mmCIF file as gemmi writes it, N, C-alpha and C atoms, coordinates in Angstrom:
data_model
loop_
_atom_site.group_PDB
_atom_site.id
_atom_site.type_symbol
_atom_site.label_atom_id
_atom_site.label_alt_id
_atom_site.label_comp_id
_atom_site.label_asym_id
_atom_site.label_entity_id
_atom_site.label_seq_id
_atom_site.pdbx_PDB_ins_code
_atom_site.Cartn_x
_atom_site.Cartn_y
_atom_site.Cartn_z
_atom_site.occupancy
_atom_site.B_iso_or_equiv
_atom_site.pdbx_formal_charge
_atom_site.auth_seq_id
_atom_site.auth_asym_id
_atom_site.pdbx_PDB_model_num
ATOM 1 N N . MET Axp A 1 ? 9.833 -11.864 -11.48 1 0 ? 1 A 1
ATOM 2 C CA . MET Axp A 1 ? 10.263 -10.838 -10.138 1 0 ? 1 A 1
ATOM 3 C C . MET Axp A 1 ? 11.806 -10.038 -10.594 1 0 ? 1 A 1
ATOM 4 N N . GLY Axp A 2 ? 11.631 -9.19 -9.675 1 0 ? 2 A 1
ATOM 5 C CA . GLY Axp A 2 ? 12.671 -8.503 -10.058 1 0 ? 2 A 1
ATOM 6 C C . GLY Axp A 2 ? 13.789 -7.996 -9.119 1 0 ? 2 A 1
ATOM 7 N N . THR Axp A 3 ? 14.839 -7.764 -9.566 1 0 ? 3 A 1
ATOM 8 C CA . THR Axp A 3 ? 15.777 -7.089 -8.701 1 0 ? 3 A 1
ATOM 9 C C . THR Axp A 3 ? 16.285 -6.192 -8.27 1 0 ? 3 A 1
ATOM 10 N N . MET Axp A 4 ? 16.589 -5.363 -7.067 1 0 ? 4 A 1
ATOM 11 C CA . MET Axp A 4 ? 17.168 -4.229 -7.014 1 0 ? 4 A 1
ATOM 12 C C . MET Axp A 4 ? 18.495 -4.435 -6.489 1 0 ? 4 A 1
ATOM 13 N N . THR Axp A 5 ? 19.309 -3.009 -6.221 1 0 ? 5 A 1
ATOM 14 C CA . THR Axp A 5 ? 20.171 -2.822 -5.242 1 0 ? 5 A 1
ATOM 15 C C . THR Axp A 5 ? 19.914 -1.646 -4.752 1 0 ? 5 A 1
ATOM 16 N N . ILE Axp A 6 ? 20.003 -1.293 -3.631 1 0 ? 6 A 1
ATOM 17 C CA . ILE Axp A 6 ? 19.677 -0.086 -3.336 1 0 ? 6 A 1
ATOM 18 C C . ILE Axp A 6 ? 20.759 0.381 -1.869 1 0 ? 6 A 1
ATOM 19 N N . ASN Axp A 7 ? 20.754 1.307 -1.392 1 0 ? 7 A 1
ATOM 20 C CA . ASN Axp A 7 ? 21.795 1.517 -0.653 1 0 ? 7 A 1
ATOM 21 C C . ASN Axp A 7 ? 20.719 2.651 0.627 1 0 ? 7 A 1
ATOM 22 N N . VAL Axp A 8 ? 20.588 2.115 1.693 1 0 ? 8 A 1
ATOM 23 C CA . VAL Axp A 8 ? 19.873 3.005 2.848 1 0 ? 8 A 1
ATOM 24 C C . VAL Axp A 8 ? 20.292 3.435 3.489 1 0 ? 8 A 1
ATOM 25 N N . ASN Axp A 9 ? 20.005 4.404 4.503 1 0 ? 9 A 1
ATOM 26 C CA . ASN Axp A 9 ? 20.729 4.659 5.685 1 0 ? 9 A 1
ATOM 27 C C . ASN Axp A 9 ? 21.231 3.311 6.797 1 0 ? 9 A 1
ATOM 28 N N . ASP Axp A 10 ? 21.787 3.198 7.034 1 0 ? 10 A 1
ATOM 29 C CA . ASP Axp A 10 ? 22.032 1.877 8.305 1 0 ? 10 A 1
ATOM 30 C C . ASP Axp A 10 ? 21.489 1.842 9.154 1 0 ? 10 A 1
ATOM 31 N N . ASP Axp A 11 ? 21.042 3.193 10.059 1 0 ? 11 A 1
ATOM 32 C CA . ASP Axp A 11 ? 19.581 2.985 11.008 1 0 ? 11 A 1
ATOM 33 C C . ASP Axp A 11 ? 18.815 2.376 10.645 1 0 ? 11 A 1
ATOM 34 N N . VAL Axp A 12 ? 18.338 2.516 9.444 1 0 ? 12 A 1
ATOM 35 C CA . VAL Axp A 12 ? 16.612 2.729 8.751 1 0 ? 12 A 1
ATOM 36 C C . VAL Axp A 12 ? 17.241 1.375 8.395 1 0 ? 12 A 1
ATOM 37 N N . GLU Axp A 13 ? 18.311 0.51 7.91 1 0 ? 13 A 1
ATOM 38 C CA . GLU Axp A 13 ? 18.035 -0.649 7.572 1 0 ? 13 A 1
ATOM 39 C C . GLU Axp A 13 ? 18.174 -1.567 8.77 1 0 ? 13 A 1
ATOM 40 N N . LYS Axp A 14 ? 18.713 -1.492 10.023 1 0 ? 14 A 1
ATOM 41 C CA . LYS Axp A 14 ? 18.615 -2.161 10.886 1 0 ? 14 A 1
ATOM 42 C C . LYS Axp A 14 ? 17.547 -2.267 11.714 1 0 ? 14 A 1
ATOM 43 N N . MET Axp A 15 ? 16.474 -0.895 11.571 1 0 ? 15 A 1
ATOM 44 C CA . MET Axp A 15 ? 15.475 -1.44 12.462 1 0 ? 15 A 1
ATOM 45 C C . MET Axp A 15 ? 14.34 -1.634 11.185 1 0 ? 15 A 1
ATOM 46 N N . PHE Axp A 16 ? 14.519 -1.598 9.92 1 0 ? 16 A 1
ATOM 47 C CA . PHE Axp A 16 ? 13.71 -2.18 9.028 1 0 ? 16 A 1
ATOM 48 C C . PHE Axp A 16 ? 13.629 -3.892 9.053 1 0 ? 16 A 1
ATOM 49 N N . ARG Axp A 17 ? 15.059 -4.373 9.475 1 0 ? 17 A 1
ATOM 50 C CA . ARG Axp A 17 ? 15.058 -5.876 9.733 1 0 ? 17 A 1
ATOM 51 C C . ARG Axp A 17 ? 14.604 -5.967 10.478 1 0 ? 17 A 1
ATOM 52 N N . LYS Axp A 18 ? 14.938 -5.13 11.682 1 0 ? 18 A 1
ATOM 53 C CA . LYS Axp A 18 ? 14.34 -6.011 13.22 1 0 ? 18 A 1
ATOM 54 C C . LYS Axp A 18 ? 12.578 -5.986 13.134 1 0 ? 18 A 1
ATOM 55 N N . VAL Axp A 19 ? 12.056 -5.422 12.703 1 0 ? 19 A 1
ATOM 56 C CA . VAL Axp A 19 ? 10.657 -5.075 12.404 1 0 ? 19 A 1
ATOM 57 C C . VAL Axp A 19 ? 10.524 -6.442 11.518 1 0 ? 19 A 1
ATOM 58 N N . ALA Axp A 20 ? 11.013 -6.317 10.653 1 0 ? 20 A 1
ATOM 59 C CA . ALA Axp A 20 ? 10.586 -7.198 9.613 1 0 ? 20 A 1
ATOM 60 C C . ALA Axp A 20 ? 10.789 -9.094 9.824 1 0 ? 20 A 1
ATOM 61 N N . ALA Axp A 21 ? 11.672 -8.714 10.738 1 0 ? 21 A 1
ATOM 62 C CA . ALA Axp A 21 ? 12.13 -10.32 11.527 1 0 ? 21 A 1
ATOM 63 C C . ALA Axp A 21 ? 10.496 -10.538 12.456 1 0 ? 21 A 1
ATOM 64 N N . SER Axp A 22 ? 10.732 -9.622 13.611 1 0 ? 22 A 1
ATOM 65 C CA . SER Axp A 22 ? 9.47 -9.541 14.06 1 0 ? 22 A 1
ATOM 66 C C . SER Axp A 22 ? 7.914 -10.154 13.47 1 0 ? 22 A 1
ATOM 67 N N . VAL Axp A 23 ? 7.703 -9.683 12.168 1 0 ? 23 A 1
ATOM 68 C CA . VAL Axp A 23 ? 6.407 -9.806 11.632 1 0 ? 23 A 1
ATOM 69 C C . VAL Axp A 23 ? 6.554 -10.892 10.862 1 0 ? 23 A 1
ATOM 70 N N . TYR Axp A 24 ? 7.544 -11.051 10.175 1 0 ? 24 A 1
ATOM 71 C CA . TYR Axp A 24 ? 7.672 -12.518 9.052 1 0 ? 24 A 1
ATOM 72 C C . TYR Axp A 24 ? 8.568 -13.395 9.613 1 0 ? 24 A 1
ATOM 73 N N . GLY Axp A 25 ? 9.422 -13.117 10.461 1 0 ? 25 A 1
ATOM 74 C CA . GLY Axp A 25 ? 10.292 -13.999 11.023 1 0 ? 25 A 1
ATOM 75 C C . GLY Axp A 25 ? 11.25 -13.999 10.401 1 0 ? 25 A 1
ATOM 76 N N . LYS Axp A 26 ? 12.618 -14.983 10.822 1 0 ? 26 A 1
ATOM 77 C CA . LYS Axp A 26 ? 13.832 -14.857 9.887 1 0 ? 26 A 1
ATOM 78 C C . LYS Axp A 26 ? 13.966 -16.073 8.847 1 0 ? 26 A 1
ATOM 79 N N . LYS Axp A 27 ? 13.206 -16.757 8.549 1 0 ? 27 A 1
ATOM 80 C CA . LYS Axp A 27 ? 13.118 -17.557 7.732 1 0 ? 27 A 1
ATOM 81 C C . LYS Axp A 27 ? 13.976 -16.878 5.682 1 0 ? 27 A 1
ATOM 82 N N . LYS Axp A 28 ? 14.147 -17.745 5.268 1 0 ? 28 A 1
ATOM 83 C CA . LYS Axp A 28 ? 14.82 -17.362 3.759 1 0 ? 28 A 1
ATOM 84 C C . LYS Axp A 28 ? 13.247 -16.48 3.156 1 0 ? 28 A 1
ATOM 85 N N . GLY Axp A 29 ? 13.415 -15.522 2.457 1 0 ? 29 A 1
ATOM 86 C CA . GLY Axp A 29 ? 12.547 -14.706 2.06 1 0 ? 29 A 1
ATOM 87 C C . GLY Axp A 29 ? 11.537 -13.639 2.831 1 0 ? 29 A 1
ATOM 88 N N . SER Axp A 30 ? 11.927 -13.761 3.872 1 0 ? 30 A 1
ATOM 89 C CA . SER Axp A 30 ? 10.93 -13.173 4.652 1 0 ? 30 A 1
ATOM 90 C C . SER Axp A 30 ? 11.405 -10.998 4.82 1 0 ? 30 A 1
ATOM 91 N N . LEU Axp A 31 ? 12.648 -11.036 4.499 1 0 ? 31 A 1
ATOM 92 C CA . LEU Axp A 31 ? 12.854 -9.392 4.375 1 0 ? 31 A 1
ATOM 93 C C . LEU Axp A 31 ? 12.784 -9.217 2.987 1 0 ? 31 A 1
ATOM 94 N N . GLY Axp A 32 ? 13.023 -9.911 1.888 1 0 ? 32 A 1
ATOM 95 C CA . GLY Axp A 32 ? 12.643 -9.964 0.316 1 0 ? 32 A 1
ATOM 96 C C . GLY Axp A 32 ? 10.772 -9.66 0.649 1 0 ? 32 A 1
ATOM 97 N N . ARG Axp A 33 ? 9.954 -10.143 1.362 1 0 ? 33 A 1
ATOM 98 C CA . ARG Axp A 33 ? 8.61 -10.008 1.481 1 0 ? 33 A 1
ATOM 99 C C . ARG Axp A 33 ? 8.2 -8.489 1.981 1 0 ? 33 A 1
ATOM 100 N N . ALA Axp A 34 ? 8.714 -8.406 3.238 1 0 ? 34 A 1
ATOM 101 C CA . ALA Axp A 34 ? 9.172 -7.454 3.947 1 0 ? 34 A 1
ATOM 102 C C . ALA Axp A 34 ? 8.949 -6.016 3.202 1 0 ? 34 A 1
ATOM 103 N N . ILE Axp A 35 ? 9.856 -6.034 2.377 1 0 ? 35 A 1
ATOM 104 C CA . ILE Axp A 35 ? 10.168 -5.011 1.599 1 0 ? 35 A 1
ATOM 105 C C . ILE Axp A 35 ? 9.31 -4.968 0.163 1 0 ? 35 A 1
ATOM 106 N N . SER Axp A 36 ? 8.417 -5.942 -0.469 1 0 ? 36 A 1
ATOM 107 C CA . SER Axp A 36 ? 7.519 -5.783 -1.531 1 0 ? 36 A 1
ATOM 108 C C . SER Axp A 36 ? 6.298 -5.261 -0.811 1 0 ? 36 A 1
ATOM 109 N N . ASP Axp A 37 ? 6.112 -5.848 0.734 1 0 ? 37 A 1
ATOM 110 C CA . ASP Axp A 37 ? 5.119 -5.379 1.066 1 0 ? 37 A 1
ATOM 111 C C . ASP Axp A 37 ? 4.797 -3.466 1.268 1 0 ? 37 A 1
ATOM 112 N N . ALA Axp A 38 ? 6.266 -3.377 2.17 1 0 ? 38 A 1
ATOM 113 C CA . ALA Axp A 38 ? 6.558 -1.769 2.028 1 0 ? 38 A 1
ATOM 114 C C . ALA Axp A 38 ? 6.474 -1.119 1.009 1 0 ? 38 A 1
ATOM 115 N N . MET Axp A 39 ? 6.824 -1.676 -0.268 1 0 ? 39 A 1
ATOM 116 C CA . MET Axp A 39 ? 6.89 -0.829 -1.632 1 0 ? 39 A 1
ATOM 117 C C . MET Axp A 39 ? 5.21 -0.588 -2.243 1 0 ? 39 A 1
ATOM 118 N N . GLN Axp A 40 ? 4.916 -1.726 -1.798 1 0 ? 40 A 1
ATOM 119 C CA . GLN Axp A 40 ? 3.605 -1.907 -2.374 1 0 ? 40 A 1
ATOM 120 C C . GLN Axp A 40 ? 2.7 -1.054 -1.702 1 0 ? 40 A 1
ATOM 121 N N . LYS Axp A 41 ? 2.727 -0.811 -0.378 1 0 ? 41 A 1
ATOM 122 C CA . LYS Axp A 41 ? 1.942 0.31 0.64 1 0 ? 41 A 1
ATOM 123 C C . LYS Axp A 41 ? 2.528 1.648 -0.039 1 0 ? 41 A 1
ATOM 124 N N . TRP Axp A 42 ? 3.702 1.711 -0.128 1 0 ? 42 A 1
ATOM 125 C CA . TRP Axp A 42 ? 3.907 3.158 -0.106 1 0 ? 42 A 1
ATOM 126 C C . TRP Axp A 42 ? 3.543 3.448 -1.959 1 0 ? 42 A 1
ATOM 127 N N . VAL Axp A 43 ? 3.419 2.669 -2.743 1 0 ? 43 A 1
ATOM 128 C CA . VAL Axp A 43 ? 2.71 2.923 -4.349 1 0 ? 43 A 1
ATOM 129 C C . VAL Axp A 43 ? 1.064 3.245 -4.021 1 0 ? 43 A 1
ATOM 130 N N . ASP Axp A 44 ? 0.67 2.224 -3.108 1 0 ? 44 A 1
ATOM 131 C CA . ASP Axp A 44 ? -1.021 2.124 -3.015 1 0 ? 44 A 1
ATOM 132 C C . ASP Axp A 44 ? -1.278 3.802 -2.149 1 0 ? 44 A 1
ATOM 133 N N . ASP Axp A 45 ? -0.473 3.862 -1.603 1 0 ? 45 A 1
ATOM 134 C CA . ASP Axp A 45 ? -0.546 5.948 -0.955 1 0 ? 45 A 1
ATOM 135 C C . ASP Axp A 45 ? -0.677 6.845 -1.713 1 0 ? 45 A 1
ATOM 136 N N . ALA Axp A 46 ? 0.497 6.549 -2.349 1 0 ? 46 A 1
ATOM 137 C CA . ALA Axp A 46 ? 0.406 7.869 -3.236 1 0 ? 46 A 1
ATOM 138 C C . ALA Axp A 46 ? -0.527 7.501 -4.666 1 0 ? 46 A 1
ATOM 139 N N . HIS Axp A 47 ? -0.954 6.724 -4.551 1 0 ? 47 A 1
ATOM 140 C CA . HIS Axp A 47 ? -1.97 6.567 -5.89 1 0 ? 47 A 1
ATOM 141 C C . HIS Axp A 47 ? -3.303 6.71 -5.234 1 0 ? 47 A 1
ATOM 142 N N . GLN Axp A 48 ? -3.709 6.823 -3.823 1 0 ? 48 A 1
ATOM 143 C CA . GLN Axp A 48 ? -4.995 7.66 -3.208 1 0 ? 48 A 1
ATOM 144 C C . GLN Axp A 48 ? -4.93 8.71 -3.213 1 0 ? 48 A 1
ATOM 145 N N . LYS Axp A 49 ? -3.378 9.423 -2.865 1 0 ? 49 A 1
ATOM 146 C CA . LYS Axp A 49 ? -3.274 11.077 -2.936 1 0 ? 49 A 1
ATOM 147 C C . LYS Axp A 49 ? -3.766 11.799 -4.147 1 0 ? 49 A 1
ATOM 148 N N . ASP Axp A 50 ? -3.204 10.73 -5.314 1 0 ? 50 A 1
ATOM 149 C CA . ASP Axp A 50 ? -3.375 11.281 -6.433 1 0 ? 50 A 1
ATOM 150 C C . ASP Axp A 50 ? -5.202 11.411 -6.661 1 0 ? 50 A 1
ATOM 151 N N . ILE Axp A 51 ? -5.732 10.24 -6.263 1 0 ? 51 A 1
ATOM 152 C CA . ILE Axp A 51 ? -6.925 10.331 -6.311 1 0 ? 51 A 1
ATOM 153 C C . ILE Axp A 51 ? -7.817 11.155 -5.604 1 0 ? 51 A 1
ATOM 154 N N . ALA Axp A 52 ? -7.189 11.467 -4.845 1 0 ? 52 A 1
ATOM 155 C CA . ALA Axp A 52 ? -7.904 12.742 -4.059 1 0 ? 52 A 1
ATOM 156 C C . ALA Axp A 52 ? -7.859 13.691 -4.266 1 0 ? 52 A 1
ATOM 157 N N . LYS Axp A 53 ? -6.492 13.947 -4.776 1 0 ? 53 A 1
ATOM 158 C CA . LYS Axp A 53 ? -6.016 15.411 -5.374 1 0 ? 53 A 1
ATOM 159 C C . LYS Axp A 53 ? -7.136 15.744 -6.765 1 0 ? 53 A 1
ATOM 160 N N . ASN Axp A 54 ? -7.137 14.654 -7.429 1 0 ? 54 A 1
ATOM 161 C CA . ASN Axp A 54 ? -8.493 15.103 -8.838 1 0 ? 54 A 1
ATOM 162 C C . ASN Axp A 54 ? -10.049 15.429 -8.087 1 0 ? 54 A 1
ATOM 163 N N . GLU Axp A 55 ? -10.074 14.741 -7.061 1 0 ? 55 A 1
ATOM 164 C CA . GLU Axp A 55 ? -11.186 14.588 -6.631 1 0 ? 55 A 1
ATOM 165 C C . GLU Axp A 55 ? -11.848 16.074 -6.133 1 0 ? 55 A 1
ATOM 166 N N . LEU Axp A 56 ? -10.963 16.275 -5.167 1 0 ? 56 A 1
ATOM 167 C CA . LEU Axp A 56 ? -10.611 17.626 -4.953 1 0 ? 56 A 1
ATOM 168 C C . LEU Axp A 56 ? -11.013 18.912 -6.273 1 0 ? 56 A 1
ATOM 169 N N . LYS Axp A 57 ? -10.153 18.574 -6.96 1 0 ? 57 A 1
ATOM 170 C CA . LYS Axp A 57 ? -9.75 19.923 -8.04 1 0 ? 57 A 1
ATOM 171 C C . LYS Axp A 57 ? -11.39 19.6 -8.997 1 0 ? 57 A 1
ATOM 172 N N . LEU Axp A 58 ? -11.859 18.484 -9.213 1 0 ? 58 A 1
ATOM 173 C CA . LEU Axp A 58 ? -13.055 18.027 -9.586 1 0 ? 58 A 1
ATOM 174 C C . LEU Axp A 58 ? -14.583 18.925 -8.264 1 0 ? 58 A 1
ATOM 175 N N . LEU Axp A 59 ? -14.043 18.708 -7 1 0 ? 59 A 1
ATOM 176 C CA . LEU Axp A 59 ? -15.068 19.294 -6.083 1 0 ? 59 A 1
ATOM 177 C C . LEU Axp A 59 ? -14.92 20.912 -6.473 1 0 ? 59 A 1
ATOM 178 N N . ASN Axp A 60 ? -13.963 21.554 -6.737 1 0 ? 60 A 1
ATOM 179 C CA . ASN Axp A 60 ? -13.638 22.932 -6.661 1 0 ? 60 A 1
ATOM 180 C C . ASN Axp A 60 ? -13.976 23.58 -8.248 1 0 ? 60 A 1
ATOM 181 N N . THR Axp A 61 ? -13.984 22.575 -9.005 1 0 ? 61 A 1
ATOM 182 C CA . THR Axp A 61 ? -14.381 23.256 -10.389 1 0 ? 61 A 1
ATOM 183 C C . THR Axp A 61 ? -15.935 22.839 -10.957 1 0 ? 61 A 1
ATOM 184 N N . GLY Axp A 62 ? -16.933 21.9 -9.853 1 0 ? 62 A 1
ATOM 185 C CA . GLY Axp A 62 ? -18.102 21.767 -10.232 1 0 ? 62 A 1
ATOM 186 C C . GLY Axp A 62 ? -18.263 20.397 -11.107 1 0 ? 62 A 1
ATOM 187 N N . PHE Axp A 63 ? -19.427 20.657 -11.301 1 0 ? 63 A 1
ATOM 188 C CA . PHE Axp A 63 ? -19.651 18.863 -12.716 1 0 ? 63 A 1
ATOM 189 C C . PHE Axp A 63 ? -20.566 20.014 -13.392 1 0 ? 63 A 1
ATOM 190 N N . SER Axp A 64 ? -20.458 19.046 -14.435 1 0 ? 64 A 1
ATOM 191 C CA . SER Axp A 64 ? -21.404 19.36 -15.494 1 0 ? 64 A 1
ATOM 192 C C . SER Axp A 64 ? -22.342 17.795 -15.397 1 0 ? 64 A 1
ATOM 193 N N . MET Axp A 65 ? -23.721 18.233 -15.532 1 0 ? 65 A 1
ATOM 194 C CA . MET Axp A 65 ? -24.543 17.169 -15.901 1 0 ? 65 A 1
ATOM 195 C C . MET Axp A 65 ? -25.673 17.715 -16.813 1 0 ? 65 A 1
ATOM 196 N N . GLY Axp A 66 ? -25.075 18.111 -17.968 1 0 ? 66 A 1
ATOM 197 C CA . GLY Axp A 66 ? -25.842 18.174 -19.059 1 0 ? 66 A 1
ATOM 198 C C . GLY Axp A 66 ? -26.342 19.412 -18.862 1 0 ? 66 A 1
ATOM 199 N N . LYS Axp A 67 ? -27.745 19.841 -18.986 1 0 ? 67 A 1
ATOM 200 C CA . LYS Axp A 67 ? -28.287 20.877 -18.848 1 0 ? 67 A 1
ATOM 201 C C . LYS Axp A 67 ? -28.064 21.568 -17.572 1 0 ? 67 A 1
ATOM 202 N N . LEU Axp A 68 ? -27.758 20.631 -16.478 1 0 ? 68 A 1
ATOM 203 C CA . LEU Axp A 68 ? -27.292 21.352 -15.026 1 0 ? 68 A 1
ATOM 204 C C . LEU Axp A 68 ? -26.173 21.331 -14.908 1 0 ? 68 A 1
ATOM 205 N N . THR Axp A 69 ? -25.676 22.82 -14.028 1 0 ? 69 A 1
ATOM 206 C CA . THR Axp A 69 ? -24.589 22.409 -13.677 1 0 ? 69 A 1
ATOM 207 C C . THR Axp A 69 ? -24.351 23.631 -12.691 1 0 ? 69 A 1
ATOM 208 N N . PHE Axp A 70 ? -23.628 22.856 -11.668 1 0 ? 70 A 1
ATOM 209 C CA . PHE Axp A 70 ? -23.991 23.573 -10.057 1 0 ? 70 A 1
ATOM 210 C C . PHE Axp A 70 ? -22.042 23.188 -9.484 1 0 ? 70 A 1
ATOM 211 N N . THR Axp A 71 ? -21.874 24.227 -8.589 1 0 ? 71 A 1
ATOM 212 C CA . THR Axp A 71 ? -20.984 23.963 -7.95 1 0 ? 71 A 1
ATOM 213 C C . THR Axp A 71 ? -21.058 23.403 -6.508 1 0 ? 71 A 1
ATOM 214 N N . ARG Axp A 72 ? -20.086 23.08 -5.93 1 0 ? 72 A 1
ATOM 215 C CA . ARG Axp A 72 ? -20.184 22.758 -4.441 1 0 ? 72 A 1
ATOM 216 C C . ARG Axp A 72 ? -21.096 23.472 -3.589 1 0 ? 72 A 1
ATOM 217 N N . ASP Axp A 73 ? -20.493 24.68 -3.651 1 0 ? 73 A 1
ATOM 218 C CA . ASP Axp A 73 ? -20.516 26.252 -3.114 1 0 ? 73 A 1
ATOM 219 C C . ASP Axp A 73 ? -22.004 26.15 -3.029 1 0 ? 73 A 1
ATOM 220 N N . GLU Axp A 74 ? -23.065 26.079 -4.301 1 0 ? 74 A 1
ATOM 221 C CA . GLU Axp A 74 ? -24.144 26.499 -4.709 1 0 ? 74 A 1
ATOM 222 C C . GLU Axp A 74 ? -24.89 25.329 -4.046 1 0 ? 74 A 1
ATOM 223 N N . VAL Axp A 75 ? -24.311 23.944 -4.483 1 0 ? 75 A 1
ATOM 224 C CA . VAL Axp A 75 ? -25.507 22.722 -3.555 1 0 ? 75 A 1
ATOM 225 C C . VAL Axp A 75 ? -25.622 23.02 -2.156 1 0 ? 75 A 1
ATOM 226 N N . HIS Axp A 76 ? -24.607 23.638 -1.374 1 0 ? 76 A 1
ATOM 227 C CA . HIS Axp A 76 ? -24.342 23.296 0.076 1 0 ? 76 A 1
ATOM 228 C C . HIS Axp A 76 ? -24.704 24.939 0.863 1 0 ? 76 A 1
ATOM 229 N N . GLU Axp A 77 ? -25.696 25.674 -0.064 1 0 ? 77 A 1
ATOM 230 C CA . GLU Axp A 77 ? -25.938 27.689 -0.099 1 0 ? 77 A 1
ATOM 231 C C . GLU Axp A 77 ? -24.652 27.782 1.072 1 0 ? 77 A 1
ATOM 232 N N . ARG Axp A 78 ? -22.974 27.899 0.662 1 0 ? 78 A 1
ATOM 233 C CA . ARG Axp A 78 ? -22.209 28.532 0.872 1 0 ? 78 A 1
ATOM 234 C C . ARG Axp A 78 ? -21.996 29.916 0.508 1 0 ? 78 A 1
């Protein structure tokens, strides 16, 4: 398990602590769990954006299927 020392805006910290307490309770470790979950969600969202960007790039350039080569516009007659 890693340890991080960070600085955040006071208002954001207060709101985050309030929401974390309502979701996870006020017991020991709940703030760390909330932060870990928030960081994981952020990483997952960033990863999904990269996947979407790469897939859109593939759609725009077309695919090569051996002897068959076509673009998305050709398939959908645009």
